[in-house]
C-alpha positions in Angstrom: 24.1 -66.7 -182.5 26.3 -66.0 -184.9 28.1 -62.3 -184.6 30.1 -61.2 -187.7 32.2 -58.0 -187.2 33.6 -56.0 -190.0 36.1 -52.9 -190.0 35.5 -50.1 -190.3 38.9 -47.8 -191.2 38.1 -44.4 -192.3 40.9 -41.7 -193.2 39.0 -38.1 -191.9 41.3 -35.0 -193.0 42.6 -33.3 -190.1 41.6 -29.7 -191.3 37.9 -31.0 -191.8 35.7 -28.0 -189.2 33.8 -29.4 -186.7 30.5 -28.7 -188.1 31.3 -31.8 -191.1 32.4 -33.5 -188.8 30.1 -33.7 -186.7 27.5 -34.7 -189.2 29.7 -37.0 -190.8 29.7 -39.1 -187.2 26.1 -38.2 -187.0 25.2 -39.5 -190.6 26.9 -42.7 -189.7 25.8 -43.7 -186.7 22.7 -42.7 -188.1 23.8 -45.8 -190.9 24.6 -48.2 -187.8 28.4 -48.1 -189.5 29.3 -46.5 -185.8 29.0 -47.5 -182.2 27.5 -43.8 -180.2 30.7 -44.0 -179.0 32.9 -44.8 -182.2 30.6 -41.5 -183.2 31.2 -39.0 -180.6 34.8 -39.8 -180.4 34.8 -38.8 -184.8 32.6 -35.8 -183.9 35.7 -35.0 -180.7 33.0 -34.7 -178.9 31.9 -36.1 -174.9 29.5 -39.1 -175.8 26.8 -37.4 -173.6 26.6 -34.1 -175.8 27.1 -36.6 -179.2 24.0 -37.7 -177.5 21.9 -34.5 -177.0 22.8 -33.3 -180.8 21.8 -36.1 -182.4 18.2 -34.7 -181.7 19.0 -31.7 -183.7 19.6 -34.2 -186.8 16.2 -35.6 -186.8 18.4 -39.0 -185.6 17.0 -41.1 -182.3 19.6 -42.6 -179.7 18.6 -45.8 -180.2 18.4 -47.4 -182.8 15.2 -50.3 -183.2 13.2 -50.6 -185.2 9.2 -50.7 -184.0 9.5 -54.8 -184.2 13.0 -55.2 -182.1 11.9 -53.1 -179.7 8.1 -54.6 -179.4 10.4 -58.5 -178.9 12.8 -56.5 -176.6 9.5 -55.6 -174.5 8.5 -58.7 -174.7 11.0 -60.4 -173.6 11.5 -58.8 -170.2 
């Protein structure tokens, strides 16, 4: 298995309000450009709170397609 990692560098304005920072973090997590931990850090929220807030945006904590979930479940 080959794992290729890319680096994503974002410069977020310091004066970006909390709401916009959170929405940006959620969008990048949903696009699978950030891990949940990275997105929580960007949103300046504890991970547990960030994960809870994902539901407010209609974003699943689990980033699996139905096919991936079935494949993983069948491996156990």
